[in-house]
N, C-alpha and C positions, 0 to 999 in steps of 0.2 A: 661712393668710394667703398663702403662696407660691402655692398652687393658685388662689386668687381673683385674685391679681395676674396670673398667667399667663393665666387666662381673659379678663381685661379686655384684656390686650395682644392676644390673638388676635382678640377681638371687634372691637377698634379697627382692626386690620389688615384684617379681612374687610370692614368697612364702608367703609374707604378704597378697597379694591379694587373694591367694587361701585360706589362713586361715580365712580371713575376710569373704569370700564368704561362707565357710563351717560354720562359726559361725552364719552368718545371716540365712542360711538355717536351722540350728538347732533351732534357736529361732522361725522361722516361723513354723516349725513342732510342737514345743511345744505350740505355740499359737493356732493352729488348733486343737491339741489334747485337750486342755483345753476347747475350744469352743464346741467341740463334746461332751465332758463329760457333760457340762452344758446343752446342747441341750437334751441329753438323760435323764438327771436328772430332769429338771424343765421346760424348754422352750417348749419341744414337748407337754407336758401335757397342758400347757396354750394355745397353738395353737389349740389343739384338742377341748378344752372346749369352747373357746371364738371366734375362727376364722373359723374353718372348717364347722360350721353350714351353712355359706353362701359361703365359698370359698373352697369347696371340689371339687373333680374331677367330681362329679355328678352335683352339683349346679353351680359352676364356675361363680358366679355373678361378673359382671364387667370384664369378661375375665380373672379372677385371680384365679388360682388353686394352693393352698398351700399344698394340701394333697399329691401331688406327690413327695415331698421332704422328704427323710427319714434320711438324714445325712448332715453334713456340706460339704462333698465332692460334693453331688448332688446340694446343694445350690450354690457352687462355679461354677458349670457348667452353671447356668443361674441365674445371680444376678439381672436381671431387675425387676422381680416381687417383690423382696425384697426391691429394691429401692423404688418402689411404696408403699410397705407396711409401710416402716419407715416414709414416707411422711404423709400418712393418720393417722398414730399413733401420729406424732408430731402435726398435726392439730386437733386431737381429733375427726376426722370424723368416725373412726372405733375403736371398734365396735360401732354401733349406740346406742342411749340411750334406745331404745325399745328392744335391744337384750336380749335373754333369759339368757345368762351368760356374763354380761358386765365385763370388766377388772376393777380390783381395781387400785387405784393410784400406789400402789407398784408394781403390776404386769405390768402395762403399762410402768413404768419406767424401770423395769428389762428387759422386752421384747425389748424395744427400744434400751437399752444399748447393749443387746446381738446381735441384728441384725446389729447395727452399728459396733460392734466389728468384726463380720464376714466380713462385707463389707470393713472395714479398713484393716484387715489382708489380704484379697484377693487383695486389691489394692497394698499393699506393696509387696506382693509376685509376682505380675505381673508388678512391676514398670519397665519402659523401654521397655515393650513388647506391641506393638500396637495391638496385637491380629491378627486374620486372615485378610490378605489383599487380597481383591477380585480384579480380573481383571475388569477394568472399561473402558468405552468408553466415548466419548464426547456425551453429550445429544444433542437434536435437535438444541437448540439455540446456544450452543457452536460450533457445527459443522458449522452452517450457518455463524456465525461471523468469524470463523477461515478461512473458504474458501474465504469470502469477503476480509479479511486482506491479504491473500496470492495472490489473483487474482486482487484485486482492483475493482471487479464487484459484485453486489448483485445478485447471481445466485440462491439462495434458493434451495440448494441440498436436504434438508430434507422435502420438501413440501409433498412428498408421504409417509413419515415415519409415523408409529403410534405415538400417543401422549405419551410422556414420563410419566412413573409412578412416583409418589411422595412417598418418604420414610416416615417413621413415624414422622420424624421431619418436614415434609412439603417441603423438598428440592427435586428437580429433578436431582441433580448431585451427589447423593449418590450412591456408587458403588453397593450396595446390590439391589437398585431399577432399575439399568440400565441393563435390561435383554438383551440377544442376542439370536435370534432364526434363523433357516435356512432361513426363508422368509425375515428377516431383513438383513441378510448377502447379499441376492440377491438384495435387495433395495440399499444397499451400493454400490454394483458393478454397478448397473444401474445409480446411482448418479455420480459415478466416470466417467462413459462413457459420461454422460451429461456434466460434467465439462470439459472433454477433448475436446468435440465438440466445445467449445467456445475458444479454444487455436488457436492463430495465429502464424505461424512460420515466423518470420521476419529475415532479415539479421543480426540484432543486438541481437537476442534472441527470447524469447517467450513472447507474450502479450495475454491478455484475453479480449474478447469483449462480450457485451450483446447479440450479434447476432451469428449465426452459419453458415452463407453462405459467400462465397467469394465476392459476389456482395455487401452485406451489409458492409463487412470489408473495401472494397475499398471506398465506400461512406463515411464511418466514417473517414478514413484517409484524404480523400479530404476535408471533412468538417472541420477537425482539421487544415489542412493547410490553408483553407480559413479564419478560425477564427484567426490564427496566423498573417496573413497578413492584416486582417481587422483592426487590432489595429492601423496601420499607413497608411492605404490606403483609397481612396475615392471610393464610389460606384455610383457617379453621373456623370461618364464619360463613359457611356455605348456606344459602337460603334456597329452598325448593319452591318453585312457582310453576304454574301451568298457564301457558299462553297458547290460545287457539287449540286447546286440547293436547298440547305437547308439553310433557314435564321437562322443566329446565332447572339447572342449578346456577344461581347467581352468586356474586361476591367471591367466587372461587379464585383465590390468589389476588384479589383486588381490593380488599377492605383495609382501610387505614386504621391502625390501632390507636384511636384517639386516647384511650385510657393510659397507654404507655407514655404518651407525650404529656398528658396532664399530671401523671404521677411524678415524672422526672422534674417538671417545672415546679411542682409543689415542694419537692425535696430540695431543689436548688434555688428556690425563690429568693431567700435572703442573700445568698452569694451572688446571684445575678443582679439584684437591686443594688448591692454595695459595690459591684464591679470587680469583686475578687475572682470571679469566673466569667467566662464568655460563653455565649450560646454555641459557638463553634466547638469549644472544648467539650461542653456537655453533650452535644449531638454526636461528636466523634466517640466519646467514651461510652455512650449508651447505644451506639449503632442506629441512630435515628436520622431522619432527614433534617439537615440544618435549615433548609429553606422553609419547610412547614413548621418546624419548631419556632423559628423566628416570626413567622406569620401568626401563629397562635399566641406567642408571647406579646407581640405588639397589640393584638386584638384584646387580650385580657388586661393589659396594662394601660390601654388607651384611656384618654379623658374626654374625648369628644362625645356629646350626647348621642345615644342610640337606643331606641325603644326595644331593640332586640338584645343588645349586649349589656345594658345597664344592670339589669337584674342578675345576669350571669357574673358580671364583674364584682358585684357586692358579695355574692356567694363565694367567689374565688379568693377574695382578700383574706378570708379567715378559714378557708378550706384546709383540711388535713388529708393525709393519704387515704384515710378510711372514707372520705367524702367523694372520692373520685367516681364511684358508680352513679351517685346522684348527679354529678356534673355531666357525665356521659349521657344519661337519660335526657337531661334537659337539652343538651346540644342535639341529640338525635331527634327530639320533637321538632326543633326548629329546622333541622335538615329536611325532614319530611314535609314541612310546611313551605319551605322556600325553594325546593327543587323537586322536579319530577323526571322520571326516566321515560324515554320514548322507545318505540320499536325500531331496532337498528335497520330492519329491512325497508322501512319507510323513509329513511333519511335521504334527502335529495330529490324525492319525488315531488310532483306538482302538488302544491298546498300541503306538503308534508313537513315534518320537522327538519331543522337544519343541523341539529346536533343530538347526541344520545342523551345528554343531561341538559335540561333547559331550566332557567329560573322561573319562579312563580312569584307574583306579587301578592302578598297576603292581605294587603289593604283593600277593603271593599268600599267602593264608592256608592253602593246602594244596598240597602238591607230592608227586606219586607218584614213587617211586624204584624201579627194578628192577635188581638186581645179583645174579649167581649167588654163593652163599656156599659156602665150602669145608666139608667135613664136620668136625664137632667132634671134638675129641680123645677125649672121653668118650662120644661117640655120643648125647649128650642135648641140649646147647644150644651156641649160637655167640654170641659177643659182638663188636660192631663199634662204631666211634665216628664221629660227625659233627662236623666242626670248621669254624668260620667266624670271620673276623676280628671280626665284629660281634656274636657271640653266644658264650656260654660253651660249653665242650666238653660234649657230651651223649652219654651211654652208652645204647645200645640193646641189647636182647638178644632173641633169638628162639629158639624151640624147634622 
């Protein structure tokens, strides 16, 4: 029952819409018929007498030809000249005062009313119809900005394109003015190849660079890495070394100023322990890395046993600002013992290192000792002892 009722309602609405559309079409046909009759009866004669003297097909002054229109149907095919005509009639610019057959006030009023009637009827008949929609492309500026938005790089892909034409309204993005020729298609293909040459294939996806060579891409990435670390590192601790006879400078712009972090932590130690200040606030105020400051704080404040950190923690608990150099030297000794730097050029090679900085295990599983032993009392065997604070006493004997 509900489906039947719904169907009846929809059918009624459809019939009403069709009847309304037919009624509107009938009214429009009657409007145009009346306008055509008036054109043939009076308006065509007025146009011939007062307008075609200057705006005929032969004269065509102001690029306006009204003689080519012989019916309302032809006027509807090109209404732009009539839009211009009604404007000059309203402004009393045409016909000029020196015209051979000027319009009377009644004729001007009648002709203006009729032209407006044709334009209004045509507008109502085409309501909702945008007219012919032409295929359009991006103009040069739109293409340039779009490519820059997509790639993040100002690549100027349209620099070899011809200048865009402007439409009658003065805009360069009107579809009718955006021509496309075979030579321009080839320029688009060349521009696409140029854009593709700036693409870098990276493990995380595709990025674009202002450069097109692998060497430049590598230098850009290295520069970005240096800029990243330069925010929290010092460049005044350059160390000169010689590798394979080539003098090099290391640590340039890449040394972490541990002394600054230790000094700030000592100065703010009580506030951090009591919770009146946070590591984030301290790092922000001191322009230090919050991540490393937190890592250093957790290591110094930790309680888990560590043969490396235990001694440093004891010294840290009572350290004052003047003790920072001693702490830094102790940390530097452990850094040199626990890490070593490899040759960058060997990374990734067969049996070569996998990283620039690799960990070193300082715990030795074997140690050779050489010491002269005194002769034994019985002439057969000697006994000696090894003692360490961290291991039980061990008795060794030799023969």
